[in-house]
N, C-alpha and C positions, 0 to 999 in steps of 0.2 A: 500470347509473351507477357509475363510478366512485369508490372511496374517496377521496378525496386522504389524503394522507399525508405528515410532514414530511422525507421526504427519498427519492427514485429512484435506481436502482440506476444504476453508470454502470460497471461494470467488475467483472467476480472475474479475478485471475491467481494461478499461485504468486507463490514471494517466489525473483527468481532472485538464484543465483551465495549463496545460502547459504551454501554449504559454504567458502567465502574470508572470512567474515565472523562475526562470536559470537552465530551461531544457537541458536550450539550449547549454548552457557552460560546462555543461557535457558531453553532447551527446555523445560522441566516446565511452565512458567510459562506457556508458549503457548497458551489457552488459546480456545476459540470464542467468539467474540464480544469480547473483550480487543480494546482500542483499541492500533492504532500510527500511527506520524506517519512522513510522505512529507516528506519532505525534500528539495530540488531542486539536484545540480549540475554546476552550468553548467560549470566547468573540468574534470571528470570526461577523463581523453584516450581513455578507449578507448567515452565515446559521451555527444553532446554532448547529447545530449534525455535524460541519467539523472535519475532519482529514487531516491532511499535511502527504505526503508523501513528504521525506527525501532520497535521497542519498548521505552519507559522512554529510555533513555537507554541501550540500546546495541544497535547497524549491525546488521541481521540477515540485509539483502540487499534486491535491488535491482524495480522495478517489470521486469518484462521487457519487453525493445530492442522489440521488436516490436510491443509496446502500449501507452510512456509515451509517445509525444507531444503524442499535444493532454492528458495533465497535463501535460507543463516546461509550454509554450506558456501553461496556464492560472496555473500557478505562477507563470513570469517574471514574466508582467504585473498579480500579486502580487491573485491572485485562490485565494490557499491554501484561503482560511477558506471556500470550499465547501465540502470535500472533511470524509467523514469516513469516516475506515479502521479497518477489528475484521478480527483472524480468520477467515476463515468453516471452514478445517478442518484440523486436525492429525494427520498418517498416520506413527507414530516408523516402517512397514514399507515405506516405500515410501523410492522413492530420491530420498535428501537434494536434490535441483532440484526434488521434489515435496511435501515433507514437508506443508508451510506452503504454505496460499495464504489471500489475503485477497481481499475485497470494498470495494469502492471505492463508497459514496455520493454523490451531489450533493443538500446540503442544502436547504433551501425556503428566500424571501425571505420573512423574519417580514413580514405585513402590517402593517402602523400606525393 
């Protein structure tokens, strides 16, 4: 028997371009389980599927290019509320592009 939960795992990934954004300014606040927000950047000149990751008001990086296409499509179609993103791990000793990982869940539609 499968246990029914309120969310299902969709994707785990590192925070790409961490060194190019403000992640180091809030690094000491990045804790496992804290929420992050996914924001579509459809006019990003480097990646037409760019999805930025914010911790509060701070831009800390992006979903990696090789993993962002499906999330970008959902966000473009207005389905951003189906995602819940949280910090999965933080490793200060790792290479900056691998220091912070997030997990993205798909939230189960509430039954009426």
